N, C-alpha and C positions, 0 to 999 in steps of 0.2 A: 377476408372480412364477409360476413354474410348479412343479408337485410336483417335478420334477427339480432346479430350482434350490433349493427348500427343503432336499431330501435332501442336495444337495452342501454347502449351508451348515451343516447339523446335523453331518454327517460331518467337517466342518472342525474341529470342536472336539475338543480332546485327550482321548483315551481313549473316544471315542464309538464305539459299535457299533450296527449295524442289526439288528433282530430283528422279531418280529411278535407282536402282541397283539390278541385279538378280531378277527382277520382283517384287521388294519390294519399296515402297516409301522410300527415305532416306533424311537426312538433312545434309547439308554441310556448311562448313565455309571455305572460301579460296579454294573452290572446292575440300575440303577433307571431307570424310564422318565421322560424329561424332555420328550418331544415325539413326536407321531404325525402320520401322514399319513392323509388320506382320511376325517377324522371330522368332521362328521356325513356328509359327501359328498366327492366327488373335488375339490371346489373349495376344500376347506378343510383346515386343518390344526390341531393343537393343541398348546399348550405349558403346562407346569405352572409357574404363578408363585405367589407369595405374594399374598394377597388385596390388600395395599396396592400391589404392583406391578401387578397386574391393574386395579386402580381407576384407576391413573394412566394406563396404556395406553388403556383403554377410554374415559376422559374425554377424552384428548387426540387419539386417532385412532379414533373409533367406526366409520369405513368399513372399517377393517381388523381391529379387535379387539372381541370380545364374549364375555361370560361363557359357559361350557358351561352348558346348561340343567340344572337341578336342584343336588343337593348337591354335586356335583363342582365345579360352577362357583363355588359359595359359598366353597369351599376354595381357589379360585386357578386352576382348569383354565380355559384361555382359548382360544376359537376364533380362528383366523387367516383371514381371507378372502383367499385367495392371489391372486384377480383383482384386488384393489385395493391389495394389499401392494407395497411397495418393498423393495429389498435392505437398505438401512440398518434399517428398521423390524423387518424379520425377523431380522436379525443381533443386533439389541439384544434382542428377545424370546428368541431361542435362548440368547444367552449368559446373560441372567438365569435362564432355567429351568436351564441347565447348571449355573451357579454354586450355585444352590439345592440341587442334589443332589450335586455333585462332593465327593468325600472330601478332607480335608487331604492335601497332599502330605507325603512323608517316611515313614521307617519307624515302626511302632508303637512301638519303644523311645524314638523321639525325643519322643513325646507325654508331656503330664504324667501322672504316675502318682499314684493315690491314696495318702495317707498311711497308713503301717502302723497298725493299731489295737492290736495286742499289746503288752504292756508286760512287761518283765522284772522279776523279784523282785531286790530289792537284796540283796547279799550282806552278811553280818555281818563286821566286821573281825575278824580273828584275831590 
């Protein structure tokens, strides 16, 4: 897997745009970063997973995935060793990271609204 391949797979996800963060290319959905390239070096990428997703990928494919060092890694940020990665593994990891941050589809009015809290006074019969 090359950085170019990773970029192409990330940008194939609906609504994804490429930007830059901390001097690294990043990939965003809804203006939220779900993946980056070149961290900690040019042979790696990073995907933002949930800790349980990270644990599963790291335990089943330790040659491809490892937690980012420090607190970010404890929260699910996961390095991808591009040199060892295959397309299916990267597609899966990117898809998980994208789904974790993508907003629900549909207009705001279609979402559930909180119940009204105000009450009206009852009228006296006339």
